[in-house]
N, C-alpha and C positions, 0 to 999 in steps of 0.2 A: 611561586610561579615566576616572579622576576629574577630569583637567583638562578632557576633553570634556563630561563631565556638568556641571561648573561654568560651562563656556562656554554650553551650552544654557540653564542657569538665568539667566545674564546676558542671553542673547537673549530669552527669554520675558519677563524683568522690563522690559527696554528696550522692547520692543514694546507691553507693557501701558501702560507710562507714556507713551509719546510718541503712541500712538493713542487712549487712553481717559482721559487726565488733563489736559486742557488748561484746565479751569475752576479758578479758585483756590477757589470754593465747594466743588467737588468734592474738591479736595486737602485742604481744611480738614476736611471731613466724614471724609475718610479718616484724617486725624490723630486726630480724636475716636474713630473707629472702632478704630484701632490701640491706643489707650490703654485702651479698654474691653475689647478683645480680650485685651490682656496681663493685665488684671484677671481675665477669664474663664479664661484659661490657669492662673493661680495657683489660682483658686477651684475648678478642676476637682478638685484633690486635697483641697479641704475640704468642698465641697458641690457635686457634679456638676450637680444640678438647678438651683441658683441660678446656677451657671456657663452653663448652657444658656439660661436666661431672659435673662441680661445679654448673652450672645452674640447672641442672636436680636433682642430687642427694643431693644438700643442699637447693638450693633457692625454688625449686618447691615442694620438698617433705615437708619442713618446713611450706611453705605457704599454701599447700593443707590440711595438717594435722590439721591446725588450724580450717580450714573450716569444714572438715568432723568430727573431733572428739571433738572439743571444743565449736564450735559455736552453741547456742541453735537453734533447729530446730522446736520449737513449735510456738504457737502463739505469735506474736510479740506485746506486749502491748503498747510499746513505739510508734510504727508506725502504730498500728491498722491494722495489716495486717497478713494474714496467711502465713505460710512458702510456700505453694502451690502458693499463689498469688505472692509472691516475686520471686519464681522460674519461673513463667510464664512470668513476665515482664522483667526479667534479660537481660540486652543487650548482655553481653558477654557469657562466659561459665558458665551455672548453674551447680548444682551438677551432674545431669545426664550426661550432655556433658562432664563434667570434669572426670567422670568414664570412658567414652569412650576414651577421650584423654589420660589418665594416663594408661589405659589398653594397648593402642598402644605403649606407651613408655615402659611399664614394659615388654612387650612381644617381643620388637624388638631385644633385645640381644638373645632370644631364636632362632629366625630366623637365626641369624648369626651362632648360634652353629649348627644347622640343616645343614646350608649351608653356609660354611666359605667364599664362593665367594659371597654371597648374590645375586644369579642368574646372575653370571658373572660380577657384578660391581666392586668386590674387587679382589685383590690378596689375596689368602688364608692366614689368621693370622698364625703366627708361634709361638707365645707365648702370655702370659698374657698381656703384654704391647701392643702388636699389637692388640690383641683382644679388649682392652679398647679403644684404639685410633679409631678403626673402629666403635665401639659402639658410640663413641663421634661423629663421623661423621653422623651416623644415627640419633642421638638425635638432631643435629643441624638441619637436614631436618625435623625431627618431630616438633621441636619448631617453625621453620620458616613456615612450612607447616600449623601448627595449627593457627598461627596468621593470615596468609593470607586467609585461608580458611573461618574463621569466618568473617574477614573483608569483603570479597567479598559476602559472604552469607548476611550479612547486607545490602550490597548495593541492594539485591533484595527484602528482606523482610521488610526493612525500607526505607532507602535512602543512597545515597553515602556519604553524610555528616556524617550520624550516624556512618557508617562504619569507616570512617577516623578518626573521633573523637574517636571511641573506640580504634583503633589501636594506636593513639597518647597516649591515657591514658594507655594502657598496656605497651608501651615502656618507659613511664615517670613515671610508678607507683613506682619503686625503690626509686627515688629521693623524690617523694611526701610522701611515707610511712615512709621513714627515719625521716622526719620532724614530720609527723602526729603521729607517735607511738613511738617517741624517750623515753617518759616518761612512756610507758606502763610496761617495766620491773620493774621500781621502784615501780610503783603502785601495781603490782602483788606481789612484795616482802612484801609490806605492808598488804597483804591479801585482796586486792580489786580484786575480780574475774569478776565483770562487771563494764563497763564504765559508771559511773553516769553522764556523761556529754552529753549522746546522746539524752536527752530530749531537749537540747538547740537548738535554731535557728542556721541555718548555719552560719550566721555571727558572731557567738560566738565560733565556732570551729576554730582549728588550721590550718593554712596553706593550704587552699584548692588550690589556685595557685596565690595567691597575691592580688586578689580583695577583699574588705571587706565584700560584700554582695553576696548572691547567692539566687536566686529564688528557693523555694522548690517545686519540681514537679516530677512526674515519668519520668523516661528515656524512 
């Protein structure tokens, strides 16, 4: 059972890498995102509101900017797949779902400006610091809610294992991305805009999670 769970985790990670991380700019932004997410993980035990602000303002914006603005959205010659096909089989948040999630994140401070008590949940903020800390609380809920919503959604449209594997993947992505994309900034500085190694079989890629081989199949 554990072996199958880890195998499904490897498959989800490999599909995510080969389908959605061709651009060296995107990979470099994921490296930055991973570093800031690790800081946010540690700071979660020190000051959760600061952790949420860093997680959303630095980690998530850099991560999603790579996907939206730098990753090719045309036909994928390497995987012989259309962008539409990849979006359809995406286990987690595809671009359309990400637009919804990021819109909720971006608009949530506006709600706090309109109603400083957030429908009676908060004491009205008295200044910029109070406002940002309350925004941090909201973003903690948005982040946790987004993770749990898709996990439970996958329970129904796929199965419980797929949902739990995806949640594990998301929570451990910063550690994985840090290793996988650590060389991307240097490659980018050499003028390499696309990853030339994506044509390689999974067993030739770096650090998927410790096992040397990975069956290549759709998630």
